[in-house]
C-alpha positions as CSV (number, residue, x, y, z in Angstrom):
1,M,0.1,0.4,0.0
2,R,1.2,4.0,-0.6
3,L,0.4,5.9,2.2
4,A,0.9,9.4,3.2
5,I,1.9,10.7,6.5
6,D,0.7,14.1,7.0
7,N,1.5,17.1,9.3
8,G,3.3,14.5,11.9
9,R,6.4,15.6,13.8
10,V,9.4,12.9,12.2
11,I,12.0,12.2,14.6
12,D,14.8,9.6,13.4
13,P,18.0,10.1,15.8
14,A,19.8,7.9,13.3
15,S,19.6,10.5,10.3
16,G,19.2,13.6,12.7
17,I,15.6,14.1,11.4
18,D,13.5,16.3,13.5
19,A,10.9,17.9,11.8
20,V,7.2,18.1,10.9
21,T,6.7,17.3,7.4
22,T,5.1,14.4,5.6
23,L,6.9,10.9,5.3
24,Y,5.6,8.4,2.0
25,V,5.3,4.6,2.5
26,G,5.9,2.6,-0.5
27,G,5.1,-1.0,-0.4
28,D,7.3,-2.2,2.6
29,V,9.9,0.8,2.1
30,I,10.2,4.4,3.1
31,A,9.7,6.0,-0.1
32,G,10.3,9.6,0.7
33,L,10.5,12.6,3.5
34,G,9.0,16.0,2.5
35,E,8.6,15.5,-1.0
36,A,6.5,13.2,-2.6
37,P,8.5,10.8,-5.0
38,T,7.5,11.1,-8.6
39,G,4.4,10.0,-9.6
40,F,3.9,9.0,-6.2
41,V,0.1,8.8,-5.6
42,P,-1.2,7.3,-1.9
43,E,-4.0,5.4,-1.6
44,R,-4.5,6.2,1.7
45,R,-3.1,9.5,3.8
46,I,-3.1,9.3,7.4
47,D,-3.3,13.1,9.5
48,A,-0.3,12.9,12.0
49,D,-1.1,16.9,13.3
50,G,0.2,17.2,16.7
51,C,1.9,13.3,16.6
52,I,5.1,12.0,16.8
53,V,6.4,9.9,13.8
54,M,9.3,7.6,14.8
55,P,11.0,4.5,13.8
56,G,9.1,1.2,15.6
57,V,10.8,0.5,18.9
58,V,13.5,-2.5,19.2
59,D,12.7,-4.5,22.3
60,L,15.5,-6.2,23.4
61,A,14.1,-8.6,26.1
62,A,10.8,-10.1,25.7
63,R,10.0,-13.5,26.4
64,L,6.9,-14.7,24.4
65,R,6.8,-18.2,26.5
66,E,6.7,-20.6,23.4
67,P,7.7,-23.0,23.1
68,G,7.2,-24.2,26.4
69,F,5.6,-22.2,28.7
70,E,2.5,-21.4,26.5
71,H,0.0,-21.4,30.0
72,K,1.9,-18.5,30.3
73,A,1.6,-16.5,26.7
74,T,2.1,-17.5,23.3
75,I,4.0,-15.8,20.1
76,A,0.9,-14.8,18.6
77,S,-0.8,-12.8,22.0
78,E,2.7,-11.3,22.7
79,T,3.1,-9.9,19.3
80,R,-0.2,-8.5,19.2
81,A,0.5,-6.8,22.5
82,A,4.0,-5.5,21.1
83,A,2.5,-3.9,17.9
84,S,-0.3,-2.2,19.9
85,A,2.4,-0.6,22.1
86,G,4.8,1.2,18.9
87,I,7.3,-2.3,18.7
88,T,8.0,-3.5,15.7
89,T,11.0,-5.9,16.3
90,L,11.7,-7.3,19.4
91,V,14.4,-10.3,21.2
92,C,13.3,-13.7,22.7
93,P,15.8,-14.9,25.1
94,P,16.8,-18.5,24.7
95,D,15.4,-19.6,27.7
96,T,12.4,-21.6,26.6
97,E,11.6,-25.1,26.6
98,P,13.5,-26.9,24.7
99,P,16.1,-24.0,25.0
100,I,17.1,-22.2,21.8
101,D,20.2,-23.9,21.2
102,S,19.9,-25.5,17.8
103,P,18.6,-24.4,14.6
104,A,15.3,-26.5,14.9
105,E,13.9,-24.3,17.7
106,I,14.6,-21.1,15.8
107,E,13.0,-22.4,13.0
108,L,9.9,-22.9,15.0
109,I,9.9,-19.4,16.7
110,N,10.5,-18.0,12.9
111,R,7.7,-19.6,11.5
112,R,5.3,-19.2,14.4
113,A,6.0,-15.1,14.5
114,K,5.2,-15.2,10.4
115,K,1.9,-16.5,11.2
116,A,1.4,-14.0,13.9
117,T,0.9,-10.0,13.7
118,G,3.9,-9.7,11.7
119,V,6.2,-7.9,14.6
120,F,9.7,-8.6,13.8
121,V,11.0,-11.5,16.3
122,Y,14.7,-12.3,16.8
123,A,16.0,-15.3,19.0
124,L,18.9,-15.1,20.9
125,G,20.8,-18.7,20.4
126,A,22.1,-20.3,23.9
127,L,25.7,-19.8,25.1
128,T,25.4,-23.6,26.3
129,A,23.8,-26.5,25.5
130,G,20.5,-26.6,27.1
131,L,21.8,-23.6,29.0
132,K,23.3,-25.8,31.6
133,G,26.6,-23.8,31.7
134,Q,28.8,-27.2,31.3
135,Q,29.3,-27.2,27.7
136,L,29.1,-25.0,24.6
137,A,26.3,-24.6,22.1
138,E,27.0,-25.2,18.2
139,M,27.0,-21.4,17.9
140,A,28.0,-21.3,14.4
141,A,25.0,-23.5,13.2
142,L,23.2,-20.7,15.5
143,K,25.1,-18.0,13.4
144,R,23.7,-19.6,10.3
145,A,20.2,-20.1,11.6
146,G,20.3,-16.1,12.4
147,V,20.8,-15.5,15.6
148,P,21.9,-11.8,16.1
149,G,23.5,-13.0,19.6
150,V,24.4,-15.8,22.2
151,S,23.0,-15.5,25.9
152,N,22.6,-17.8,28.6
153,A,20.0,-15.8,30.0
154,L,19.2,-15.7,33.7
155,R,21.2,-19.4,34.0
156,P,24.8,-19.6,35.5
157,M,28.0,-20.7,33.9
158,G,29.8,-23.5,35.0
159,S,33.0,-21.4,35.4
160,P,34.9,-17.8,34.2
161,L,36.9,-20.6,31.9
162,L,33.7,-22.0,30.4
163,L,32.7,-18.3,29.8
164,R,36.1,-17.3,28.1
165,R,35.8,-20.2,25.8
166,A,32.4,-19.0,25.2
167,M,33.7,-15.4,24.6
168,E,36.4,-17.0,22.0
169,Y,34.1,-18.8,20.6
170,A,31.5,-16.0,19.9
171,A,34.3,-13.7,19.0
172,S,35.5,-16.1,15.9
173,H,32.1,-16.1,14.6
174,D,31.3,-12.1,15.4
175,L,28.3,-12.9,17.4
176,T,27.8,-10.5,20.0
177,I,27.5,-12.3,24.0
178,F,24.4,-11.1,25.8
179,L,25.6,-11.5,29.5
180,H,23.4,-10.5,32.7
181,P,26.3,-9.8,35.3
182,I,24.6,-11.9,38.2
183,D,27.0,-13.9,40.6
184,W,24.8,-16.5,41.3
185,S,26.8,-17.7,44.3
186,L,26.2,-14.2,46.3
187,A,22.6,-13.9,45.1
188,S,21.8,-17.3,46.4
189,Q,18.3,-17.4,46.6
190,G,17.7,-14.3,47.2
191,C,14.6,-12.3,46.1
192,A,14.9,-8.2,46.6
193,H,17.6,-5.8,47.1
194,E,20.0,-6.5,50.3
195,G,18.9,-3.5,52.5
196,Q,16.9,-1.9,55.1
197,V,13.4,-3.0,53.4
198,A,14.4,-6.5,52.8
199,S,15.8,-7.2,56.4
200,R,12.6,-5.2,58.0
201,L,10.6,-7.9,55.6
202,G,12.9,-10.7,56.5
203,L,13.2,-11.4,52.8
204,P,16.6,-12.9,51.9
205,G,18.4,-10.2,49.9
206,I,20.4,-9.9,46.6
207,P,23.5,-7.7,47.4
208,E,24.7,-5.0,45.1
209,A,28.0,-7.1,44.8
210,A,26.2,-9.9,43.4
211,E,25.9,-7.4,40.1
212,T,29.3,-5.7,40.1
213,A,31.3,-8.7,41.1
214,A,30.2,-10.5,37.8
215,L,30.5,-7.5,35.8
216,G,34.2,-7.2,37.2
217,V,34.8,-10.5,35.8
218,M,33.1,-10.3,32.7
219,L,34.9,-7.6,31.6
220,A,38.2,-8.9,32.8
221,L,37.7,-11.9,30.0
222,T,36.3,-9.0,27.6
223,E,39.5,-7.5,28.1
224,Q,41.0,-10.7,27.0
225,T,39.2,-12.2,24.7
226,R,38.1,-8.8,22.8
227,A,34.5,-10.4,22.4
228,R,31.6,-8.0,21.8
229,V,29.5,-8.0,24.7
230,H,25.9,-6.9,25.8
231,F,25.3,-6.2,29.2
232,C,21.6,-6.8,30.7
233,R,19.6,-5.1,32.5
234,L,21.9,-3.3,34.7
235,S,20.3,-2.6,38.3
236,T,23.2,-0.5,40.0
237,A,24.8,2.7,40.0
238,R,28.0,1.3,40.6
239,A,27.3,-1.4,37.4
240,V,26.8,2.0,35.5
241,D,30.3,3.2,36.2
242,M,32.2,0.2,35.6
243,I,30.4,0.0,32.3
244,A,31.4,3.9,31.4
245,R,34.9,3.1,32.4
246,A,34.8,0.4,30.3
247,Q,33.9,2.1,27.3
248,E,36.1,4.8,27.6
249,D,39.3,2.6,28.0
250,G,38.1,1.3,24.5
251,L,36.2,-2.1,25.3
252,P,33.7,-3.4,22.6
253,V,30.5,-3.3,25.7
254,T,27.1,-2.5,25.9
255,A,24.1,-2.0,28.0
256,D,20.6,-1.8,28.5
257,V,17.7,-1.4,31.2
258,A,14.6,-2.7,32.1
259,A,12.0,0.6,32.1
260,H,10.5,-0.3,35.5
261,Q,14.1,-0.1,37.1
262,L,13.9,3.9,36.0
263,F,10.8,4.4,38.0
264,L,10.6,1.7,41.2
265,T,13.1,1.1,43.8
266,E,12.7,-1.2,47.1
267,M,10.5,0.7,48.5
268,D,7.8,-0.5,46.1
269,V,8.2,-4.0,47.5
270,A,7.7,-3.0,51.5
271,D,4.0,-4.1,51.5
272,F,5.1,-7.5,49.8
273,N,3.7,-6.4,46.5
274,S,5.0,-9.8,44.4
275,L,4.1,-7.9,41.1
276,C,7.7,-6.0,42.1
277,H,9.3,-9.2,42.4
278,V,12.1,-9.2,39.7
279,I,15.6,-10.2,38.8
280,P,17.7,-8.4,39.1
281,P,16.0,-6.6,42.2
282,L,14.8,-3.5,42.3
283,R,17.4,-1.4,44.4
284,T,17.6,2.1,46.0
285,Q,16.7,5.4,44.8
286,R,20.4,6.3,44.3
287,D,20.8,3.2,41.9
288,R,17.7,4.4,40.1
289,D,19.1,7.7,39.6
290,G,22.2,6.6,38.6
291,L,20.7,4.4,36.2
292,R,18.8,7.4,34.9
293,R,22.0,9.1,34.5
294,G,23.8,6.2,32.3
295,L,20.7,6.4,30.3
296,K,21.4,10.7,29.6
297,S,24.9,10.0,29.1
298,G,24.7,7.2,26.5
299,V,26.7,4.3,28.5
300,I,23.1,2.5,28.6
301,G,22.1,2.6,25.1
302,A,18.7,1.1,25.1
303,V,15.9,0.5,27.5
304,C,13.7,-2.7,27.4
305,S,10.7,-3.9,28.3
306,D,12.0,-7.3,29.9
307,H,9.4,-8.6,29.3
308,Q,7.9,-11.8,31.1
309,P,4.1,-12.6,31.3
310,H,3.2,-15.1,34.0
311,E,-0.5,-16.6,34.8
312,A,-2.1,-15.3,37.9
313,D,-1.1,-17.9,39.8
314,A,2.5,-17.2,39.4
315,K,2.4,-14.0,42.0
316,L,-0.3,-16.0,44.9
317,A,2.5,-17.4,46.9
318,P,4.4,-15.9,49.5
319,F,6.7,-13.1,47.7
320,P,10.0,-15.4,48.1
321,A,7.8,-18.0,46.1
322,T,6.7,-16.4,43.5
323,Q,8.0,-16.4,39.9
324,P,10.1,-13.0,39.3
325,G,9.2,-11.1,36.1
326,I,7.0,-8.4,34.6
327,S,4.6,-7.9,31.7
328,A,5.8,-4.9,30.2
329,L,5.4,-4.5,26.2
330,E,2.8,-2.1,27.1
331,T,4.1,0.2,29.3
332,L,7.7,0.2,27.6
333,L,7.2,3.4,25.7
334,P,5.0,5.9,27.9
335,L,7.2,5.1,30.9
336,T,10.3,5.7,28.6
337,F,8.2,9.0,27.5
338,R,7.7,9.5,31.2
339,L,11.3,10.3,31.7
340,V,11.3,13.4,28.9
341,E,8.0,14.5,31.3
342,E,10.4,14.5,34.0
343,G,13.2,15.9,32.5
344,V,15.9,13.3,32.3
345,L,16.1,12.6,28.5
346,S,15.0,14.7,25.8
347,L,12.7,13.4,23.5
348,V,15.5,12.7,20.6
349,E,17.2,10.8,23.0
350,A,14.2,9.0,24.6
351,V,13.3,8.1,21.2
352,A,17.0,7.1,20.4
353,R,17.4,4.6,23.4
354,L,14.4,3.0,22.1
355,T,15.0,2.5,18.3
356,T,18.7,3.3,17.1
357,G,20.6,2.2,20.1
358,P,18.7,-1.2,20.4
359,A,18.8,-1.3,16.9
360,Q,22.9,-0.9,16.3
361,I,23.3,-3.1,19.6
362,L,21.6,-6.6,17.4
363,G,23.8,-5.0,14.1
364,I,19.9,-4.8,12.1
365,S,18.6,-2.8,10.0
366,A,16.0,-1.2,11.8
367,G,15.3,2.0,14.0
368,A,15.6,4.3,11.2
369,L,13.5,6.3,9.2
370,A,15.8,7.1,5.8
371,T,14.3,7.0,2.3
372,G,14.9,3.3,1.1
373,R,14.7,1.4,4.5
374,R,12.1,-0.6,5.9
375,A,8.9,0.9,6.8
376,D,8.6,-0.1,10.5
377,L,7.3,3.3,12.7
378,C,4.8,3.8,14.8
379,I,2.8,7.0,15.2
380,L,2.4,8.4,18.8
381,D,-0.2,11.0,20.0
382,P,1.9,12.5,23.1
383,R,-1.5,14.5,24.0
384,A,-3.7,11.3,24.4
385,V,-3.2,9.7,28.2
386,C,-2.7,6.1,28.5
387,E,-4.9,4.4,31.3
388,I,-3.1,1.1,32.1
389,K,-5.7,-1.1,33.3
390,P,-7.0,-4.6,32.7
391,E,-9.3,-4.1,30.4
392,T,-7.5,-2.7,27.8
393,W,-4.4,-4.7,28.3
394,L,-3.5,-7.1,25.3
395,S,-1.0,-9.3,26.5
396,Q,-2.0,-12.4,28.1
397,G,0.3,-12.1,31.4
398,R,-1.6,-9.2,33.6
399,N,1.2,-9.5,36.1
400,T,2.1,-5.7,36.0
401,P,2.5,-2.9,38.7
402,F,2.0,-0.3,36.9
403,F,-1.9,-0.7,36.7
404,G,-3.8,2.2,37.8
405,W,-1.0,4.6,36.3
406,S,-2.0,7.2,33.5
407,L,0.8,7.9,31.5
408,N,1.2,10.3,28.3
409,G,1.2,8.8,24.8
410,V,-0.9,6.6,22.9
411,V,0.1,4.2,20.1
412,T,-2.3,5.6,17.2
413,Y,-0.7,3.2,14.3
414,T,2.2,0.4,14.1
415,L,3.3,-0.3,10.6
416,V,5.9,-3.1,9.8
417,S,7.1,-3.3,6.8
418,G,4.8,-0.7,5.0
419,R,1.8,-2.9,7.0
420,I,-0.7,-1.2,9.1
421,V,-0.5,-3.9,12.0
422,H,-2.3,-1.9,14.8
423,E,-5.1,1.0,14.8
424,S,-6.0,2.3,17.8
425,T,-9.8,2.5,18.4
426,R,-8.9,4.5,21.7
427,T,-11.6,7.6,21.5
């Protein structure tokens, strides 16, 4: 379809565009900006007056629960929720059942994703066979199957030596390693930040050192192997400082943060709210502010949802026995834009951390609106209020602590490869 999107504020950090203009879509690509291509006659015009036209959001971490955990969610249900939230590309971690450690699992996910909404789904390959942390996975086969990187998800590695060998193997195949900086021996059976709140509630704590100690080892191995490493879901201010120093020293490292870590703190678990049980845990306000500074400076290059949908029963046990994770696709964009309202980021910086930044981390052709690029984009009305409530929630998992929040910004249209996959019916 040929589309003309008129009067919108087009923001594309990748090309430095920030202007009220018309964007033209022809087939599956951006056909032009400002002036229509010769002979271009739109079949449909969309009036985006007062709206933001931006690249589709690229989400670095969204568990779709399929295969293996369809009682929690499916690829179809979660990509539909993603489309409603302006997400056009998302990354599925390898901790499915079975784990994504062979081309067969990747083929299955790709096939089911194509039958669903149309949102692009990239699967990370397993770093070790079965994610057991004992034997390296066949990364060469995973690379041929199209994975943008490899990870052991939230599973421990058997030893630093094995991690070193994994880094060397991944580097030899130009694969990015996605690592969670968690020392599982220090984290033990913890479920909350080790501090005053956890002590008062009698909850086993996860110390800051569980993140920083693991990060120190991983950075030392990165320097040794020169592997390209992305650090997932930072939660402490000290970790941000360590990443900043590593980047200054020229190490090939990047990092992301989950949107909820930029707003919630350990105080939000003070009433044993299991919806705030996450790994890594919610930490102090000082840590939250450090994460925000890292995002502003660019040390943290991307905000992700860390989407983990659960069935209702998963959050009904006593706090330590509940399953960690937040259903977060539908709050990623409005929460990040709340940072603009609070003066943490400029509007262009917020768009960059959701689009250009994660696309560059993945090394994929997404997150941009230049002529000739794939027409993945969303149109957002910043004047409309997004009421986070169960009645309009699309994800199969309803485990979010943000129900009841009012956030500015409603996605009115989402396009994937030039096709409208979401059109808002809200008034």
